N, C-alpha and C positions, 0 to 999 in steps of 0.2 A: 504494500500500500504506500502511496506517496504522501508527502506532508500536505497540510492544508492550512489556510490562513486561520488565525484564532477565531475570527468572527464568522466563519463559514461552517454550517452544520456538516458533520461528516457524511450524512446520508445523501447530501446533494453533491458532494465533491469527492466521493470515494472511488479512486481509480483502481482498476484491477489490472494486474500485469497480463499482457496478452501473450499467453503461452499456448502451445499446441495441447489440446486436451487429450490425454491418454486415459480414457475412461476405465478400461480393463486393468491397466497398471495401477490406477488409484484404488479401484475396488479390491484388487488382489492385496495391495499393501495393507488394506483394512484388517486382513487376517495374518499375513505373513510377518508383519512387523512384531506381532505378539510373540513370536517364537524366539526373539533375540533377548528377552529378559524375563526373569521369573515374575509370576503374578504376585502382587502384594497380597498379604493376608488381611482379611477383614478384622475389625476390632474383636477382642475377646468377648465371648457371649453372643456373637451374631449367630442366629440359627443356621442350620445347613440350608443349602440352596433348595432342596426339595421342600423344606418347610416354608421358606420364603415364597416359593412358587405356589404352595398351597394357599398361603395368605393372599397372594395376588389373585389367584383364581376366585377366592371368596369375595374380594372387593369388586371384581368384574363379573360376578356370576350373572347378574341381571343383564349386563351388556352382552354376554355370550349367549344367553337364552334368546334375547331379542334378535341377535345377528343370525342365529341358527333358525329361528322362526321365519325371519325374512328370506333366508335361503330356501327353505321348504316352500314358503308361500309363493315365491317366484318360480317355482318349478325347476330350481337349480340352474336357472338361466340368468336373468337380470331383473332386479327389483327397481321400482321407481327411485329416482335420485333421493327423494325424501324418505324412502323406506317407510317404516312405521311412523315417521313424523307427520304424514298426511292424516287428516282427520278420520276418513273411513278406515284406513289401515290401523290407526291408533285403537279404534274400537275393537277391531278383530284381534289385534295383538293383546290388548288388555283382557279380553274375554278368554283367549287361548292360554295366556300365561298367568292369569290371576293377578295382574298388576294394574295400577291406576294409569290413566293417560299421561299424567305428569311423570310417573316412573318410566313409562315407555319412551317419552321424549328424552328424558335424562339418560336412559340406558342407550338409546340410539346415538346420542351425542358422544357418549363415552366410547361406544363401539367404533365410531369413526375415528376418534382421536387416538385410540389404542391400536389402530390398524386391523381391527377385526373385520371391518368392512371397508371397501375402498371405492371411491367414485371414479367412474369412467364415463365422462360426458354427462348424459342425462340418466345414467343408470348406476346403481350401487351393487357391488358383487362381494361375495365373501373374500376376505383377505387371506393371505397365506398363513397368518398367525392363527386364524380360526381353525384352519385345517390341521394345524400342528398343536392345537391347544391342549389336548389330553395327553400327548406323548412327549412334548418338548418343553422342559422347564425354562430353557433359555428364551424361547419364543414368548412364553408367558411373562417372564420378568422384563423382557424388553418392551412388551406391550404395556405393562404397568408403568415402566419408567417413562414411556412416551406420554401416558396420561398424567404422570407426576409433573413432567415438564410443561404440560399444557393446563395446569390447574386453573390458571386465570381465565382460560376460555370456558372451562366447565362451570365456573362459579361467577355469575355476572357481578360487576362492580356496583357498589351502592350508587343510587341516583344523587345528582346534585354535587358530584365531586369532579374536579377538573381532570380530564384525561391525563394531563401531564403529571398530576399527583399520583394517579393510579400507576402510571408507568414508573415513577420513582420508587414506589413501594415494591413493585415487582422486581425492580433492579436491585433494591437494597435487601430483599428478603433472604438471599443466600447467607448473608451475615447472621441473620436471626436463626436460620436453620443450622449454621455452623455452631452457634452457641448451644442450641439444643442438643446437637450431636456430641459436643465435647462435655456437656454437663452430665450425660449418661443418666438422666433422671428428669423429674418435673422442674419446670422453671416458671416462676410467677409471671403473669402477663405484664404487670407494670415494669418488670426488669426487661422484658422483651421490647416493650414500648420505648424505654429509655435508649436501648441499643438501636432500635429502628430510627428514632429521631436523630441520633448521632450520625448514623450512616447516611440518612437523607441530607443532613447538613453538609457532610463531607462531599457527597455527590454534587451538591449545588456549588460548593466552593471550588471544586475541581472544574466546573463548567463556568465559573464566574457569573452565576445567575443571581438575580435579585428575586427572592421568593415572592410569588404573587404579582410580579411586575407585569407579566404578559399572560394573557389567557388565550388558549387555542380557539380558533374561530368556531370549531364545532361545539366547544364548551359554552361560548358566548351565545350561540344560537339555541343550545339546549336550555340555558338559563332563561332566555327570553320567552320560551314557550312552556316553562315548567314552574310550578308553584314551590318546588323544593328549593331551599337556600343553597347557593353554590358555595362550596368550601374552598378557601384559599390558604396558602402558606402551609403551616404545620398544624393548623387547627383540626384538620380532619384525620390526623394520624391514628387516634384511638379507633375510630370507626373503620379505617382502612386496615389496621392490624387485625381487628376482629374479622373483617372480610377475608383477609389472607389466611388466618388460622382456620376459619370455618371451611374455606376452600380446600386447604390441605387436609383437614379432617375428612372432608367429603370424599377424597380420593384415597383415604386410608394411610396417609403419611404420618399423622399425629392424632392424639386424643386431647380433648379439652375437658377438664374436670373442675368442679367448684372448689373443693379443698377447704380445710379449716382456716388457712391463712389467706385465702383468696383464690381466684381462678388461676389455674396453671395449665401449661401445655407440656406434653410428653411425646417424643417421637415413638411411633410404633417400631417393632423390630424391622418391618419392611421399610419404613421411612428412614430409620437409622442407617440401614444398609445402603439405601439410595443416596443419602447425603454423603456417606463415605465414598461411594462410587464416584460421585461428582467431585469430591475433594481430591481424590486420587487420580482423576481424569482417566478412568479406565471404563471399559464396557464389559458386559458379561461375555465370556468366551464360549463360542459354540463348540460343542463336543464333536470330534471327528470319529466316525465309525471305523472299525478295523475291517480288514478284508475288503478293500475297495473294489477289487476286480470282480468279486462275486456279488456285489451289491447292485441295486437298481441304479439308474442314471443319476437320480437325485442324490442318493446316499454316496455314490462314487464321487460326484462333484463336491459335495460337502467335505468328503475325506481328502480331496485333492486341494481344497481351498488354501490350506496352510503350506502347501509345497511351492517351491519356486518354479518358474516356468519350465525349466528342463526336466526335472523329475516328474512334474505334472504331465508333460507330454508323453513321457514313457509310460505313465500310468494309464493315460487315455489309450495309447496304442495297445496295451495289454488288455484293457477292458473291451476295446473294439474287436480284438482278435478272437475273443470268446463268443462273439455274436455275429449274426448276419448283418451286413452294413445297412440294409434297408430298415431292419427293425431297430438298430442302434440309432440311426439318424432320426427316426420317428420318435424314439424315446427321448433323445436329447432335445428335440424341438418341443415336445410336450412339457419338459421341465422349463424350457425357455419361456413358455407361455404362462408360467406360474407367476406368483406375486413376489418372489424373492429375487431382487435385482442382481445380487451377487451371482446367484446360480444362472441367471439369464446370460450374463457376460461369460461365465465359465463354460456354459453349454456351447456358445459359439466358438470359444477357444478350442474345445474338443472337436467341433465340426471342422476347424481348420486342419486338424490332423487327418480327418476323413478325406478332405480334398474333393476331387472331381465327382465321386459318386454322390456327394451331398448337394451338388450345384442346383439341380432342378428343384429340390424341396426347399433349399434356402431361397432361391429366386422367387418361389411362390409365396414366401412369407413377407415379401416387400410390401404387399398390400395390407399387412397387419400393423396398425400404428405402434403397438408396443415392441414389435420386433424389427420394424423397418430400419432404424438407424444401425442396428447390429448387422442386419442382412446386407445393407448397402456397403458397410465397411468390409464385411466378409467377401462380398463379390468384387470389390475394388482390389483387395489384396490377392484374391484368386486370379484376377485378370492381369496381375503384374505390378500393381501400384505399390510403392514403398509404404510400409506401415505408418511412417511419419507423415506422409502426404495423403493417406487415404481419407483423412478427415475432410478434405476439400470436396468430397462427393456429397457431403451433407449440407442441406440448407441450414440457415440460421435457426429456424424453428426446430429442425431435427437435432441440431447440436445442443440446443437448449433442453429439449426433451431428454437427450442422453445425459446431459449434465445433472438433471434432477434425478434420473434413474440411478446414476452412479452415486450421487449424494445419498440416496435411499439405501444403497448397498453399504456405504460407509456408516450411516447412522445405525443400521441394523447390526453390523458386524465389526465395526472399527472403533477408533478412538476419537475423542473430541478434537484433539489437535489436528488429526488428519482431515476431519471434516472442515475445519477452519482453513487449512491449506488448500482444500479443494476449491475454494473461492478463486484462487489464482488461475484455475484452468478454464474459467468462464470466457466465452467469446465476447461478451459485452465489456464495454470499457468502464462502466461505473456500476455501483451497487443498485441505484435506482433503476437503471436500464435493465439490469439482470432481474430485479424483482418484477418489473413490468412484464418482461417477456416470459418469466417463469409462470406468472399467473395466466398469460395468454395461451400457453401450450396445453394447459389443463391436465398435467400429469396427476394420476390418482393419489400420489404420495406427497403432493405439494405442501399441505399443511404440516404433516409430520416432519418433512425435511426442514421447513422454515423454523418450526418450533425447536428442533434439535440444534440447528445452526445458531439460533438466538441464545439458547442455553449454553452453547459451547464457546461463543466468540468473546474474547476478553475486552473488546472495545464497547463500552456501554452505549454510545450513541448508535453504532452500527447494529448492535444487538436490539436496541429499541426499535430501529427502523424495520428490521427483519421480523421482530415480534408483531409489530403493527401490521405488516403485510400478511403474516399468518392469520391474524384475527380477521382481516378483511376477506381473505380467501375462505376462511371457515364460515363466516357469516354471509358470504355471497356478495360482498361489496366490491367496489371497483378498486 
């Protein structure tokens, strides 16, 4: 990123280095870089991963039931974009699942944010996490962490509060969560409020802002049409802290109890683990199955994900040698059509080993939006283009779609730092341009990618802009 003038907002002048995007290399680094260092140990007393996954399944139980109901209701094809959010479907879902319409709406929202369902244009389909929900603890924990990162989208902010004040609290909250994690026990809400106030003041000093001096246009318009008083400065912090704690409690990250000495907050085991993960800047490692050659294409690709390209190609060759090429190509393309972006890229890498016998089937996938960028790159390299120059066959929209797909792979399988570095591979010159074009291509993982990027990026102003874009995409705004 280049420097900017002190009075220019970062989101308006954030230059991205124009480098050739190497999507598969970035996605592969999401898992191969984990092999170079031992995984840090979680704090003493942290439950085993199986128990954490059980707790995450409990938190998202209604969301999973609703997502599965929607899949059955749609006949395993495609449900309306709103899913059970539409009034007629709400009534059917409420009756079938014995939930209220409000619970249906909330559960559907959680299902979308946790990646249990994914939007494809005007339709919603089951996400890959939903298919893996009962057998893959890593998928469950990653789905819950995605919901944890998006807690502010799940829990609407109180009315009459400046959007800038809400954004400050969201940005300052990691400090509060760190205190809860380090305390290893309950912390009184007034102590959390003091820390939140200090952190908000620090953020304002860093930006040389005068509290309450400016009000966002949308806040001014809302105040003009609302009877609720608009909160300025730090006056609204108690209400905003309550909002944040209630939002985190709603996603299962903490509990709020009255207590003899006053109301206090305590991280749940799941929330304590998640904060530790954020502090250590690591992600849950996907387990690689043994015996890759004898496995299905999906399990074989998962097993090869941690290998460097050379050994991975040898593994692909051995796997292909044990099958007829036509069935192997069909199986690889079936995996590529799934929802796991890392496996999509690896499937096409395995198809490069197949070569000419795969050409006809790969060429046929050019008409499929989710496979088109990968197929075009495969065909360009097959026809003799240098891998470094193959990206030129993609349109800007296709390159942007591939960028989001790769970011989804990194968010699912990689580390926060790699996701931040992935920004440099965008073909757009600025962050606003990237965000505009990301929203335009309509990738089903757009919201999850933006939420993960906002949570990972160290620059508060850029993270704020990305978080705002995630909210706009989530709510259907421009």
